[in-house]
Every structure is written in structure tokens, then in C-alpha cells.
C-alpha positions, 0 to 999 in steps of 0.5 A: 343527341342532347334534346336542348340541341334539338331546338338548334336542329329543328326538332331532332329528338333523342329518344327513339320510340317504341312505335306509334302505339306509345304516340297514340298513348301520350295524346290520350294521357295529354288529352286527360290531363287537359279535360275539364273538372266534373261538372264543367261543359266544354266551351270550345264546340267545333264549327258543325256543333259538336263538342271538341273531344269527340273521336277523331274517327268522326273527320277525314283530315287527309287534307289538313295541311293543303293551306300550306302549299307554297312558299312562305317567309319564316321569322323564327324565335328559339329559347336557348336553354328550355326548362331551366328559367333562361329569358334568352332567345335568339331569332332567325330569318328564312324561308319555307318551301311546302310540296304536296305529296300523294294528292294531300295524304303526305306533304314536305316542308324544306326550311333554310334560315339564318340567325344570331346562332348560325345557318340550319336547313331542316326538313319535315315529312308529314304523313296521314294515317287514315286508319287512326286519322291523325298526322306524324310529323317526322323531322330531320335536318342536314347535319344528321341525315336522318328523320326523328321518331314522329310527332303525332297528333290532329287538327281540331277546329283549325288548330293542330297539336301533336306531342311526343315524349322524350328526356332533357337533362336526364328528366322525363318530359312532354313535347307539344307542337302547335299550328294555329292562327291559319289564315290564306296567307299566314300561319304560326308554328309553336313548340313547348315542353312540360316537365310536370305531366302536361300541367304546364308548359313552357314555349320554346320555338315560335314561327311565323310564316307569311306566304311569299306569292301573296307579297308578289300578287300585291306587288303586281 
């Protein structure tokens, strides 16, 4: 499947991974790229006073997505032609429903939205690995009926980052998916591509969710 269509189909990759080992290796590679130069201290300690970048084995993240359980209004912006210099974006409005599975160690997201580029229905099955203490995000849509290879990552200091490697127009690229700006009633999702080994990123997918239950409570 052409990767350019993936942003239309809610992140359906076109390259099969050779298992989670490759995914974890990619995460380690990108972490190395993002490290500061020698002699410069890391600037973002986590809330416990430890430095961001320490082993993920020191925390249990099986309830990282508990904040998102519920029903959300979704506003979505998508870049039509990533990594081409295009500045043409399309917008969608929709709704996401997030359900807890396995007491929080997994969850299921159902997204339905409409916009100038049409209608789509998406699914995201998120699974927590208690050995690696990382999450895998597995995407699908109603047109394909199949789960994609996983995007692998974790949360640190209230921010989730997940990575995979694919090809776009025959060229190897990195994919990054970020969850940030998390509050009880809102959160932000952002996808970006890199064709220079993770040194620079072009954002091509931005979704802002607002909890619908909160709007109902305020109105009553």
C-alpha cells in the first residue's frame, strides 16, 4: 500500500516489520539521534527527579492511557502530500470512543470523521508489553479490515512517543507519533515523517480531542 494513502486511511503502513525487535531497535536509534552533545546535561528531568532517558524498566506504564477512556470530539488536520514541500492541508470533524481492555493493559479506539477529503472509520488497538514496558499501537480502517504493523514506544513525563520505519515513494523514512498536552478534558495527537534519519521532522497529521462528557456536565 502506498504510504501516501496512509494519512488518508488513519495510519495504515505499507511495510511489514520483521517483529518487535526491529521496532525496538528503531526507538533506540532515534533516542541516540536526539541525545545532546557531550558536555551538555539533559534539561528535562521527570517528576520523580530522575533524568529523562533512564531505563523504561524503572516504571510501570500499564495505565498510561487511562486518561483517554471515554468519548471525545475530534478535530483533525492532515497534510495531503508529505515530504514534497506541499503546504496543502485538509480538515475533518469527528468522534473518538476509547474503551479499556484487560483492566487498562490494553485499549481500543474507534474513530469516525468527515471532511473535505471524504469519510473514514479508523481503529487503534493499543497493547502494553509488561516485559519491555512499552506500548504497541496497531492501526486499521474499515476499508482494509486488517491491523497494521505496530508503532512502538512509551510515555515519559506526560508525553508519549512512538516510532516505526517505512518507505515513501521508494525512500526509507522514519515515522513518529506523539501524544501530548494531556489534561482531563483534552489531548493532542501528532504524526510526523523524517527522511534524514530523524534529524528533522515534518508534521503531517494533527488531531485535537475534547472530552464530550465534560461538555455535557457543564451544560447540566
